[in-house]
PyMOL Python script that loads the backbone (N, CA, C, O; Angstrom):
from pymol import cmd

cmd.read_pdbstr("""\
ATOM      1  N   UNK A   1     -45.798-106.866 107.114  1.00  0.00           N
ATOM      2  CA  UNK A   1     -45.317-108.120 106.606  1.00  0.00           C
ATOM      3  C   UNK A   1     -44.063-107.930 105.754  1.00  0.00           C
ATOM      4  O   UNK A   1     -43.186-108.794 105.765  1.00  0.00           O
ATOM      5  N   UNK A   2     -43.958-106.859 105.039  1.00  0.00           N
ATOM      6  CA  UNK A   2     -42.797-106.602 104.218  1.00  0.00           C
ATOM      7  C   UNK A   2     -41.570-106.323 105.096  1.00  0.00           C
ATOM      8  O   UNK A   2     -40.466-106.752 104.758  1.00  0.00           O
ATOM      9  N   UNK A   3     -41.743-105.623 106.195  1.00  0.00           N
ATOM     10  CA  UNK A   3     -40.641-105.322 107.111  1.00  0.00           C
ATOM     11  C   UNK A   3     -40.039-106.574 107.715  1.00  0.00           C
ATOM     12  O   UNK A   3     -38.828-106.641 107.926  1.00  0.00           O
ATOM     13  N   UNK A   4     -40.870-107.568 107.996  1.00  0.00           N
ATOM     14  CA  UNK A   4     -40.380-108.818 108.581  1.00  0.00           C
ATOM     15  C   UNK A   4     -39.478-109.548 107.596  1.00  0.00           C
ATOM     16  O   UNK A   4     -38.515-110.196 108.005  1.00  0.00           O
ATOM     17  N   UNK A   5     -39.771-109.455 106.331  1.00  0.00           N
ATOM     18  CA  UNK A   5     -38.959-110.123 105.323  1.00  0.00           C
ATOM     19  C   UNK A   5     -37.565-109.518 105.275  1.00  0.00           C
ATOM     20  O   UNK A   5     -36.579-110.249 105.177  1.00  0.00           O
ATOM     21  N   UNK A   6     -37.468-108.205 105.341  1.00  0.00           N
ATOM     22  CA  UNK A   6     -36.162-107.564 105.330  1.00  0.00           C
ATOM     23  C   UNK A   6     -35.373-107.868 106.608  1.00  0.00           C
ATOM     24  O   UNK A   6     -34.146-107.964 106.569  1.00  0.00           O
ATOM     25  N   UNK A   7     -36.050-108.017 107.708  1.00  0.00           N
ATOM     26  CA  UNK A   7     -35.384-108.356 108.960  1.00  0.00           C
ATOM     27  C   UNK A   7     -34.718-109.721 108.837  1.00  0.00           C
ATOM     28  O   UNK A   7     -33.584-109.909 109.278  1.00  0.00           O
ATOM     29  N   UNK A   8     -35.422-110.660 108.243  1.00  0.00           N
ATOM     30  CA  UNK A   8     -34.827-111.986 108.031  1.00  0.00           C
ATOM     31  C   UNK A   8     -33.588-111.895 107.138  1.00  0.00           C
ATOM     32  O   UNK A   8     -32.601-112.596 107.360  1.00  0.00           O
ATOM     33  N   UNK A   9     -33.653-111.022 106.123  1.00  0.00           N
ATOM     34  CA  UNK A   9     -32.485-110.842 105.256  1.00  0.00           C
ATOM     35  C   UNK A   9     -31.307-110.267 106.041  1.00  0.00           C
ATOM     36  O   UNK A   9     -30.172-110.711 105.869  1.00  0.00           O
ATOM     37  N   UNK A  10     -31.561-109.313 106.874  1.00  0.00           N
ATOM     38  CA  UNK A  10     -30.474-108.711 107.664  1.00  0.00           C
ATOM     39  C   UNK A  10     -29.861-109.733 108.623  1.00  0.00           C
ATOM     40  O   UNK A  10     -28.643-109.779 108.803  1.00  0.00           O
ATOM     41  N   UNK A  11     -30.711-110.542 109.230  1.00  0.00           N
ATOM     42  CA  UNK A  11     -30.198-111.585 110.131  1.00  0.00           C
ATOM     43  C   UNK A  11     -29.364-112.590 109.334  1.00  0.00           C
ATOM     44  O   UNK A  11     -28.298-113.010 109.784  1.00  0.00           O
ATOM     45  N   UNK A  12     -29.840-112.967 108.173  1.00  0.00           N
ATOM     46  CA  UNK A  12     -29.103-113.915 107.323  1.00  0.00           C
ATOM     47  C   UNK A  12     -27.771-113.357 106.871  1.00  0.00           C
ATOM     48  O   UNK A  12     -26.759-114.057 106.895  1.00  0.00           O
ATOM     49  N   UNK A  13     -27.764-112.092 106.457  1.00  0.00           N
ATOM     50  CA  UNK A  13     -26.511-111.462 106.029  1.00  0.00           C
ATOM     51  C   UNK A  13     -25.541-111.311 107.193  1.00  0.00           C
ATOM     52  O   UNK A  13     -24.334-111.488 107.027  1.00  0.00           O
ATOM     53  N   UNK A  14     -26.067-110.986 108.369  1.00  0.00           N
ATOM     54  CA  UNK A  14     -25.207-110.875 109.553  1.00  0.00           C
ATOM     55  C   UNK A  14     -24.577-112.214 109.907  1.00  0.00           C
ATOM     56  O   UNK A  14     -23.387-112.286 110.214  1.00  0.00           O
ATOM     57  N   UNK A  15     -25.376-113.269 109.865  1.00  0.00           N
ATOM     58  CA  UNK A  15     -24.845-114.608 110.143  1.00  0.00           C
ATOM     59  C   UNK A  15     -23.830-115.033 109.082  1.00  0.00           C
ATOM     60  O   UNK A  15     -22.811-115.640 109.412  1.00  0.00           O
ATOM     61  N   UNK A  16     -24.094-114.726 107.836  1.00  0.00           N
ATOM     62  CA  UNK A  16     -23.153-115.071 106.764  1.00  0.00           C
ATOM     63  C   UNK A  16     -21.831-114.332 106.954  1.00  0.00           C
ATOM     64  O   UNK A  16     -20.759-114.910 106.776  1.00  0.00           O
ATOM     65  N   UNK A  17     -21.913-113.039 107.320  1.00  0.00           N
ATOM     66  CA  UNK A  17     -20.694-112.272 107.580  1.00  0.00           C
ATOM     67  C   UNK A  17     -19.907-112.892 108.732  1.00  0.00           C
ATOM     68  O   UNK A  17     -18.685-113.023 108.652  1.00  0.00           O
ATOM     69  N   UNK A  18     -20.606-113.273 109.806  1.00  0.00           N
ATOM     70  CA  UNK A  18     -19.949-113.889 110.955  1.00  0.00           C
ATOM     71  C   UNK A  18     -19.276-115.201 110.564  1.00  0.00           C
ATOM     72  O   UNK A  18     -18.150-115.461 110.988  1.00  0.00           O
ATOM     73  N   UNK A  19     -19.941-116.026 109.770  1.00  0.00           N
ATOM     74  CA  UNK A  19     -19.369-117.306 109.324  1.00  0.00           C
ATOM     75  C   UNK A  19     -18.133-117.058 108.465  1.00  0.00           C
ATOM     76  O   UNK A  19     -17.129-117.757 108.602  1.00  0.00           O
ATOM     77  N   UNK A  20     -18.204-116.072 107.584  1.00  0.00           N
ATOM     78  CA  UNK A  20     -17.053-115.761 106.723  1.00  0.00           C
ATOM     79  C   UNK A  20     -15.866-115.289 107.557  1.00  0.00           C
ATOM     80  O   UNK A  20     -14.731-115.682 107.289  1.00  0.00           O
ATOM     81  N   UNK A  21     -16.111-114.453 108.561  1.00  0.00           N
ATOM     82  CA  UNK A  21     -15.033-113.981 109.436  1.00  0.00           C
ATOM     83  C   UNK A  21     -14.395-115.156 110.171  1.00  0.00           C
ATOM     84  O   UNK A  21     -13.170-115.222 110.274  1.00  0.00           O
ATOM     85  N   UNK A  22     -15.195-116.074 110.680  1.00  0.00           N
ATOM     86  CA  UNK A  22     -14.668-117.242 111.391  1.00  0.00           C
ATOM     87  C   UNK A  22     -13.836-118.109 110.448  1.00  0.00           C
ATOM     88  O   UNK A  22     -12.769-118.587 110.831  1.00  0.00           O
ATOM     89  N   UNK A  23     -14.305-118.312 109.242  1.00  0.00           N
ATOM     90  CA  UNK A  23     -13.566-119.116 108.260  1.00  0.00           C
ATOM     91  C   UNK A  23     -12.236-118.451 107.920  1.00  0.00           C
ATOM     92  O   UNK A  23     -11.216-119.132 107.810  1.00  0.00           O
ATOM     93  N   UNK A  24     -12.234-117.141 107.754  1.00  0.00           N
ATOM     94  CA  UNK A  24     -10.987-116.417 107.443  1.00  0.00           C
ATOM     95  C   UNK A  24      -9.998-116.560 108.591  1.00  0.00           C
ATOM     96  O   UNK A  24      -8.804-116.753 108.359  1.00  0.00           O
ATOM     97  N   UNK A  25     -10.477-116.468 109.819  1.00  0.00           N
ATOM     98  CA  UNK A  25      -9.589-116.626 110.980  1.00  0.00           C
ATOM     99  C   UNK A  25      -9.007-118.035 111.014  1.00  0.00           C
ATOM    100  O   UNK A  25      -7.812-118.205 111.256  1.00  0.00           O
ATOM    101  N   UNK A  26      -9.837-119.044 110.775  1.00  0.00           N
ATOM    102  CA  UNK A  26      -9.357-120.431 110.787  1.00  0.00           C
ATOM    103  C   UNK A  26      -8.322-120.659 109.692  1.00  0.00           C
ATOM    104  O   UNK A  26      -7.303-121.306 109.932  1.00  0.00           O
ATOM    105  N   UNK A  27      -8.569-120.138 108.500  1.00  0.00           N
ATOM    106  CA  UNK A  27      -7.625-120.293 107.392  1.00  0.00           C
ATOM    107  C   UNK A  27      -6.304-119.582 107.709  1.00  0.00           C
ATOM    108  O   UNK A  27      -5.233-120.096 107.386  1.00  0.00           O
ATOM    109  N   UNK A  28      -6.374-118.411 108.335  1.00  0.00           N
ATOM    110  CA  UNK A  28      -5.158-117.689 108.705  1.00  0.00           C
ATOM    111  C   UNK A  28      -4.333-118.488 109.712  1.00  0.00           C
ATOM    112  O   UNK A  28      -3.107-118.543 109.611  1.00  0.00           O
ATOM    113  N   UNK A  29      -5.004-119.106 110.681  1.00  0.00           N
ATOM    114  CA  UNK A  29      -4.299-119.928 111.668  1.00  0.00           C
ATOM    115  C   UNK A  29      -3.652-121.129 110.984  1.00  0.00           C
ATOM    116  O   UNK A  29      -2.507-121.468 111.282  1.00  0.00           O
ATOM    117  N   UNK A  30      -4.369-121.766 110.082  1.00  0.00           N
ATOM    118  CA  UNK A  30      -3.824-122.922 109.366  1.00  0.00           C
ATOM    119  C   UNK A  30      -2.614-122.525 108.536  1.00  0.00           C
ATOM    120  O   UNK A  30      -1.619-123.249 108.517  1.00  0.00           O
ATOM    121  N   UNK A  31      -2.680-121.395 107.852  1.00  0.00           N
ATOM    122  CA  UNK A  31      -1.547-120.945 107.038  1.00  0.00           C
ATOM    123  C   UNK A  31      -0.340-120.597 107.904  1.00  0.00           C
ATOM    124  O   UNK A  31       0.796-120.858 107.509  1.00  0.00           O
ATOM    125  N   UNK A  32      -0.567-120.020 109.065  1.00  0.00           N
ATOM    126  CA  UNK A  32       0.524-119.710 109.981  1.00  0.00           C
ATOM    127  C   UNK A  32       1.200-120.988 110.461  1.00  0.00           C
ATOM    128  O   UNK A  32       2.427-121.072 110.494  1.00  0.00           O
ATOM    129  N   UNK A  33       0.401-121.979 110.832  1.00  0.00           N
ATOM    130  CA  UNK A  33       0.962-123.258 111.267  1.00  0.00           C
ATOM    131  C   UNK A  33       1.706-123.948 110.132  1.00  0.00           C
ATOM    132  O   UNK A  33       2.752-124.554 110.364  1.00  0.00           O
ATOM    133  N   UNK A  34       1.193-123.867 108.926  1.00  0.00           N
ATOM    134  CA  UNK A  34       1.862-124.474 107.774  1.00  0.00           C
ATOM    135  C   UNK A  34       3.216-123.819 107.532  1.00  0.00           C
ATOM    136  O   UNK A  34       4.181-124.501 107.189  1.00  0.00           O
ATOM    137  N   UNK A  35       3.294-122.516 107.707  1.00  0.00           N
ATOM    138  CA  UNK A  35       4.577-121.822 107.538  1.00  0.00           C
ATOM    139  C   UNK A  35       5.576-122.272 108.598  1.00  0.00           C
ATOM    140  O   UNK A  35       6.755-122.471 108.306  1.00  0.00           O
ATOM    141  N   UNK A  36       5.102-122.429 109.821  1.00  0.00           N
ATOM    142  CA  UNK A  36       5.991-122.912 110.895  1.00  0.00           C
ATOM    143  C   UNK A  36       6.480-124.317 110.601  1.00  0.00           C
ATOM    144  O   UNK A  36       7.656-124.625 110.793  1.00  0.00           O
ATOM    145  N   UNK A  37       5.579-125.170 110.136  1.00  0.00           N
ATOM    146  CA  UNK A  37       5.956-126.541 109.802  1.00  0.00           C
ATOM    147  C   UNK A  37       6.973-126.548 108.665  1.00  0.00           C
ATOM    148  O   UNK A  37       7.918-127.337 108.685  1.00  0.00           O
ATOM    149  N   UNK A  38       6.788-125.679 107.678  1.00  0.00           N
ATOM    150  CA  UNK A  38       7.736-125.607 106.564  1.00  0.00           C
ATOM    151  C   UNK A  38       9.118-125.183 107.060  1.00  0.00           C
ATOM    152  O   UNK A  38      10.128-125.722 106.607  1.00  0.00           O
ATOM    153  N   UNK A  39       9.172-124.224 107.984  1.00  0.00           N
ATOM    154  CA  UNK A  39      10.455-123.801 108.547  1.00  0.00           C
ATOM    155  C   UNK A  39      11.124-124.947 109.298  1.00  0.00           C
ATOM    156  O   UNK A  39      12.326-125.169 109.149  1.00  0.00           O
ATOM    157  N   UNK A  40      10.361-125.668 110.095  1.00  0.00           N
ATOM    158  CA  UNK A  40      10.915-126.792 110.844  1.00  0.00           C
ATOM    159  C   UNK A  40      11.372-127.901 109.904  1.00  0.00           C
ATOM    160  O   UNK A  40      12.388-128.548 110.157  1.00  0.00           O
ATOM    161  N   UNK A  41      10.636-128.123 108.832  1.00  0.00           N
ATOM    162  CA  UNK A  41      11.032-129.146 107.867  1.00  0.00           C
ATOM    163  C   UNK A  41      12.340-128.774 107.182  1.00  0.00           C
ATOM    164  O   UNK A  41      13.177-129.641 106.928  1.00  0.00           O
ATOM    165  N   UNK A  42      12.521-127.498 106.882  1.00  0.00           N
ATOM    166  CA  UNK A  42      13.778-127.064 106.264  1.00  0.00           C
ATOM    167  C   UNK A  42      14.945-127.272 107.220  1.00  0.00           C
ATOM    168  O   UNK A  42      16.016-127.710 106.800  1.00  0.00           O
ATOM    169  N   UNK A  43      14.750-126.963 108.503  1.00  0.00           N
ATOM    170  CA  UNK A  43      15.806-127.181 109.498  1.00  0.00           C
ATOM    171  C   UNK A  43      16.099-128.670 109.653  1.00  0.00           C
ATOM    172  O   UNK A  43      17.258-129.062 109.781  1.00  0.00           O
ATOM    173  N   UNK A  44      15.065-129.497 109.644  1.00  0.00           N
ATOM    174  CA  UNK A  44      15.257-130.942 109.765  1.00  0.00           C
ATOM    175  C   UNK A  44      16.002-131.491 108.557  1.00  0.00           C
ATOM    176  O   UNK A  44      16.849-132.374 108.694  1.00  0.00           O
ATOM    177  N   UNK A  45      15.692-130.974 107.384  1.00  0.00           N
ATOM    178  CA  UNK A  45      16.384-131.424 106.176  1.00  0.00           C
ATOM    179  C   UNK A  45      17.865-131.080 106.237  1.00  0.00           C
ATOM    180  O   UNK A  45      18.707-131.884 105.836  1.00  0.00           O
ATOM    181  N   UNK A  46      18.186-129.904 106.730  1.00  0.00           N
ATOM    182  CA  UNK A  46      19.594-129.522 106.881  1.00  0.00           C
ATOM    183  C   UNK A  46      20.281-130.439 107.887  1.00  0.00           C
ATOM    184  O   UNK A  46      21.431-130.827 107.684  1.00  0.00           O
ATOM    185  N   UNK A  47      19.589-130.788 108.970  1.00  0.00           N
ATOM    186  CA  UNK A  47      20.149-131.707 109.954  1.00  0.00           C
ATOM    187  C   UNK A  47      20.378-133.089 109.381  1.00  0.00           C
ATOM    188  O   UNK A  47      21.392-133.723 109.674  1.00  0.00           O
ATOM    189  N   UNK A  48      19.450-133.563 108.570  1.00  0.00           N
ATOM    190  CA  UNK A  48      19.601-134.879 107.937  1.00  0.00           C
ATOM    191  C   UNK A  48      20.790-134.869 106.986  1.00  0.00           C
ATOM    192  O   UNK A  48      21.541-135.843 106.924  1.00  0.00           O
ATOM    193  N   UNK A  49      20.968-133.792 106.254  1.00  0.00           N
ATOM    194  CA  UNK A  49      22.123-133.694 105.356  1.00  0.00           C
ATOM    195  C   UNK A  49      23.428-133.733 106.135  1.00  0.00           C
ATOM    196  O   UNK A  49      24.390-134.365 105.701  1.00  0.00           O
ATOM    197  N   UNK A  50      23.470-133.061 107.284  1.00  0.00           N
ATOM    198  CA  UNK A  50      24.666-133.072 108.121  1.00  0.00           C
ATOM    199  C   UNK A  50      24.954-134.478 108.632  1.00  0.00           C
ATOM    200  O   UNK A  50      26.096-134.937 108.587  1.00  0.00           O
ATOM    201  N   UNK A  51      23.926-135.159 109.116  1.00  0.00           N
ATOM    202  CA  UNK A  51      24.103-136.526 109.618  1.00  0.00           C
ATOM    203  C   UNK A  51      24.532-137.455 108.493  1.00  0.00           C
ATOM    204  O   UNK A  51      25.387-138.318 108.691  1.00  0.00           O
ATOM    205  N   UNK A  52      23.946-137.286 107.318  1.00  0.00           N
ATOM    206  CA  UNK A  52      24.316-138.119 106.175  1.00  0.00           C
ATOM    207  C   UNK A  52      25.786-137.923 105.820  1.00  0.00           C
ATOM    208  O   UNK A  52      26.497-138.892 105.555  1.00  0.00           O
ATOM    209  N   UNK A  53      26.240-136.676 105.815  1.00  0.00           N
ATOM    210  CA  UNK A  53      27.642-136.401 105.494  1.00  0.00           C
ATOM    211  C   UNK A  53      28.570-137.008 106.541  1.00  0.00           C
ATOM    212  O   UNK A  53      29.620-137.552 106.200  1.00  0.00           O
ATOM    213  N   UNK A  54      28.190-136.919 107.797  1.00  0.00           N
ATOM    214  CA  UNK A  54      29.020-137.491 108.850  1.00  0.00           C
ATOM    215  C   UNK A  54      29.010-139.012 108.788  1.00  0.00           C
ATOM    216  O   UNK A  54      30.031-139.644 109.060  1.00  0.00           O
ATOM    217  N   UNK A  55      27.889-139.603 108.441  1.00  0.00           N
ATOM    218  CA  UNK A  55      27.788-141.062 108.379  1.00  0.00           C
ATOM    219  C   UNK A  55      28.613-141.625 107.229  1.00  0.00           C
ATOM    220  O   UNK A  55      29.289-142.641 107.389  1.00  0.00           O
ATOM    221  N   UNK A  56      28.560-140.976 106.077  1.00  0.00           N
ATOM    222  CA  UNK A  56      29.322-141.485 104.940  1.00  0.00           C
ATOM    223  C   UNK A  56      30.819-141.331 105.161  1.00  0.00           C
ATOM    224  O   UNK A  56      31.607-142.122 104.642  1.00  0.00           O
ATOM    225  N   UNK A  57      31.219-140.321 105.928  1.00  0.00           N
ATOM    226  CA  UNK A  57      32.647-140.171 106.196  1.00  0.00           C
ATOM    227  C   UNK A  57      33.143-141.249 107.152  1.00  0.00           C
ATOM    228  O   UNK A  57      34.344-141.511 107.203  1.00  0.00           O
ATOM    229  N   UNK A  58      32.251-141.877 107.908  1.00  0.00           N
ATOM    230  CA  UNK A  58      32.627-142.921 108.849  1.00  0.00           C
ATOM    231  C   UNK A  58      32.574-144.320 108.250  1.00  0.00           C
ATOM    232  O   UNK A  58      32.986-145.279 108.903  1.00  0.00           O
ATOM    233  N   UNK A  59      32.083-144.458 107.034  1.00  0.00           N
ATOM    234  CA  UNK A  59      31.896-145.800 106.480  1.00  0.00           C
ATOM    235  C   UNK A  59      33.212-146.568 106.396  1.00  0.00           C
ATOM    236  O   UNK A  59      33.245-147.761 106.700  1.00  0.00           O
ATOM    237  N   UNK A  60      34.288-145.914 105.993  1.00  0.00           N
ATOM    238  CA  UNK A  60      35.584-146.596 105.951  1.00  0.00           C
ATOM    239  C   UNK A  60      36.086-146.877 107.354  1.00  0.00           C
ATOM    240  O   UNK A  60      36.666-147.935 107.597  1.00  0.00           O
ATOM    241  N   UNK A  61      35.881-145.975 108.265  1.00  0.00           N
ATOM    242  CA  UNK A  61      36.334-146.141 109.640  1.00  0.00           C
ATOM    243  C   UNK A  61      35.657-147.305 110.329  1.00  0.00           C
ATOM    244  O   UNK A  61      36.294-148.019 111.104  1.00  0.00           O
ATOM    245  N   UNK A  62      34.376-147.512 110.063  1.00  0.00           N
ATOM    246  CA  UNK A  62      33.648-148.618 110.677  1.00  0.00           C
ATOM    247  C   UNK A  62      34.213-149.944 110.184  1.00  0.00           C
ATOM    248  O   UNK A  62      34.363-150.880 110.970  1.00  0.00           O
ATOM    249  N   UNK A  63      34.525-150.039 108.908  1.00  0.00           N
ATOM    250  CA  UNK A  63      35.116-151.264 108.370  1.00  0.00           C
ATOM    251  C   UNK A  63      36.462-151.552 109.033  1.00  0.00           C
ATOM    252  O   UNK A  63      36.767-152.700 109.355  1.00  0.00           O
ATOM    253  N   UNK A  64      37.249-150.526 109.233  1.00  0.00           N
ATOM    254  CA  UNK A  64      38.550-150.706 109.883  1.00  0.00           C
ATOM    255  C   UNK A  64      38.380-151.169 111.323  1.00  0.00           C
ATOM    256  O   UNK A  64      39.105-152.051 111.784  1.00  0.00           O
ATOM    257  N   UNK A  65      37.436-150.583 112.024  1.00  0.00           N
ATOM    258  CA  UNK A  65      37.188-150.983 113.413  1.00  0.00           C
ATOM    259  C   UNK A  65      36.722-152.432 113.468  1.00  0.00           C
ATOM    260  O   UNK A  65      37.160-153.190 114.333  1.00  0.00           O
ATOM    261  N   UNK A  66      35.844-152.821 112.559  1.00  0.00           N
ATOM    262  CA  UNK A  66      35.379-154.215 112.528  1.00  0.00           C
ATOM    263  C   UNK A  66      36.528-155.171 112.238  1.00  0.00           C
ATOM    264  O   UNK A  66      36.634-156.219 112.875  1.00  0.00           O
ATOM    265  N   UNK A  67      37.389-154.824 111.285  1.00  0.00           N
ATOM    266  CA  UNK A  67      38.546-155.672 110.978  1.00  0.00           C
ATOM    267  C   UNK A  67      39.457-155.802 112.191  1.00  0.00           C
ATOM    268  O   UNK A  67      39.928-156.895 112.505  1.00  0.00           O
ATOM    269  N   UNK A  68      39.704-154.697 112.868  1.00  0.00           N
ATOM    270  CA  UNK A  68      40.558-154.734 114.058  1.00  0.00           C
ATOM    271  C   UNK A  68      39.919-155.587 115.146  1.00  0.00           C
ATOM    272  O   UNK A  68      40.613-156.348 115.820  1.00  0.00           O
ATOM    273  N   UNK A  69      38.615-155.470 115.325  1.00  0.00           N
ATOM    274  CA  UNK A  69      37.930-156.261 116.346  1.00  0.00           C
ATOM    275  C   UNK A  69      38.026-157.750 116.040  1.00  0.00           C
ATOM    276  O   UNK A  69      38.221-158.559 116.947  1.00  0.00           O
ATOM    277  N   UNK A  70      37.891-158.114 114.769  1.00  0.00           N
ATOM    278  CA  UNK A  70      38.003-159.522 114.389  1.00  0.00           C
ATOM    279  C   UNK A  70      39.422-160.029 114.644  1.00  0.00           C
ATOM    280  O   UNK A  70      39.599-161.143 115.138  1.00  0.00           O
ATOM    281  N   UNK A  71      40.424-159.232 114.316  1.00  0.00           N
ATOM    282  CA  UNK A  71      41.815-159.627 114.566  1.00  0.00           C
ATOM    283  C   UNK A  71      42.071-159.801 116.063  1.00  0.00           C
ATOM    284  O   UNK A  71      42.716-160.765 116.476  1.00  0.00           O
ATOM    285  N   UNK A  72      41.570-158.878 116.868  1.00  0.00           N
ATOM    286  CA  UNK A  72      41.748-158.979 118.325  1.00  0.00           C
ATOM    287  C   UNK A  72      41.075-160.245 118.844  1.00  0.00           C
ATOM    288  O   UNK A  72      41.628-160.931 119.703  1.00  0.00           O
ATOM    289  N   UNK A  73      39.895-160.558 118.336  1.00  0.00           N
ATOM    290  CA  UNK A  73      39.194-161.767 118.755  1.00  0.00           C
ATOM    291  C   UNK A  73      39.995-163.014 118.405  1.00  0.00           C
ATOM    292  O   UNK A  73      40.110-163.928 119.221  1.00  0.00           O
ATOM    293  N   UNK A  74      40.548-163.055 117.196  1.00  0.00           N
ATOM    294  CA  UNK A  74      41.353-164.217 116.793  1.00  0.00           C
ATOM    295  C   UNK A  74      42.610-164.338 117.650  1.00  0.00           C
ATOM    296  O   UNK A  74      42.999-165.443 118.030  1.00  0.00           O
ATOM    297  N   UNK A  75      43.243-163.211 117.956  1.00  0.00           N
ATOM    298  CA  UNK A  75      44.432-163.256 118.806  1.00  0.00           C
ATOM    299  C   UNK A  75      44.074-163.709 120.217  1.00  0.00           C
ATOM    300  O   UNK A  75      44.822-164.471 120.830  1.00  0.00           O
ATOM    301  N   UNK A  76      42.953-163.255 120.732  1.00  0.00           N
ATOM    302  CA  UNK A  76      42.533-163.660 122.068  1.00  0.00           C
ATOM    303  C   UNK A  76      42.254-165.155 122.116  1.00  0.00           C
ATOM    304  O   UNK A  76      42.608-165.818 123.090  1.00  0.00           O
ATOM    305  N   UNK A  77      41.628-165.691 121.084  1.00  0.00           N
ATOM    306  CA  UNK A  77      41.382-167.133 121.035  1.00  0.00           C
ATOM    307  C   UNK A  77      42.689-167.913 120.977  1.00  0.00           C
ATOM    308  O   UNK A  77      42.839-168.940 121.639  1.00  0.00           O
ATOM    309  N   UNK A  78      43.640-167.416 120.176  1.00  0.00           N
ATOM    310  CA  UNK A  78      44.936-168.094 120.087  1.00  0.00           C
ATOM    311  C   UNK A  78      45.651-168.050 121.428  1.00  0.00           C
ATOM    312  O   UNK A  78      46.239-169.050 121.840  1.00  0.00           O
ATOM    313  N   UNK A  79      45.616-166.918 122.117  1.00  0.00           N
ATOM    314  CA  UNK A  79      46.251-166.826 123.433  1.00  0.00           C
ATOM    315  C   UNK A  79      45.584-167.739 124.447  1.00  0.00           C
ATOM    316  O   UNK A  79      46.260-168.341 125.282  1.00  0.00           O
ATOM    317  N   UNK A  80      44.275-167.844 124.383  1.00  0.00           N
ATOM    318  CA  UNK A  80      43.558-168.738 125.284  1.00  0.00           C
ATOM    319  C   UNK A  80      43.958-170.181 125.058  1.00  0.00           C
ATOM    320  O   UNK A  80      44.133-170.941 126.010  1.00  0.00           O
ATOM    321  N   UNK A  81      44.103-170.564 123.781  1.00  0.00           N
ATOM    322  CA  UNK A  81      44.516-171.935 123.471  1.00  0.00           C
ATOM    323  C   UNK A  81      45.907-172.204 124.009  1.00  0.00           C
ATOM    324  O   UNK A  81      46.171-173.283 124.538  1.00  0.00           O
ATOM    325  N   UNK A  82      46.802-171.229 123.879  1.00  0.00           N
ATOM    326  CA  UNK A  82      48.161-171.384 124.393  1.00  0.00           C
ATOM    327  C   UNK A  82      48.139-171.457 125.909  1.00  0.00           C
ATOM    328  O   UNK A  82      48.837-172.277 126.505  1.00  0.00           O
ATOM    329  N   UNK A  83      47.342-170.607 126.532  1.00  0.00           N
ATOM    330  CA  UNK A  83      47.312-170.561 127.995  1.00  0.00           C
ATOM    331  C   UNK A  83      46.674-171.821 128.575  1.00  0.00           C
ATOM    332  O   UNK A  83      47.151-172.335 129.586  1.00  0.00           O
ATOM    333  N   UNK A  84      45.630-172.317 127.970  1.00  0.00           N
ATOM    334  CA  UNK A  84      44.948-173.502 128.487  1.00  0.00           C
ATOM    335  C   UNK A  84      45.677-174.763 128.064  1.00  0.00           C
ATOM    336  O   UNK A  84      45.654-175.766 128.776  1.00  0.00           O
ATOM    337  N   UNK A  85      46.313-174.718 126.927  1.00  0.00           N
ATOM    338  CA  UNK A  85      47.055-175.859 126.449  1.00  0.00           C
ATOM    339  C   UNK A  85      46.259-176.761 125.522  1.00  0.00           C
ATOM    340  O   UNK A  85      46.616-177.926 125.342  1.00  0.00           O
ATOM    341  N   UNK A  86      45.218-176.262 124.946  1.00  0.00           N
ATOM    342  CA  UNK A  86      44.429-177.083 124.025  1.00  0.00           C
ATOM    343  C   UNK A  86      44.792-176.789 122.597  1.00  0.00           C
ATOM    344  O   UNK A  86      44.227-177.388 121.681  1.00  0.00           O
TER     345      UNK A  86
END
""", "prot")
cmd.dss("prot")
cmd.show_as("cartoon", "prot")
cmd.util.cbc("prot")
cmd.orient("prot")
């Protein structure tokens, strides 16, 4: 009867060791994925900074293009009035 008790302990310790090994493997995989995500986030942040810099440099240019488009539209309307005679 005493031997059976120790056998149960050995089975329990073996199962506990197996569970701990599985948990360590899962945590290692999660940490590896987190590191990859952090690297990708850093690259994305650099890309966003580049796009932001390019966008702010175009802000004056967009206003100029809009002004030119409005002037062209007004000239086209004036030419149409002259051509149609209204």
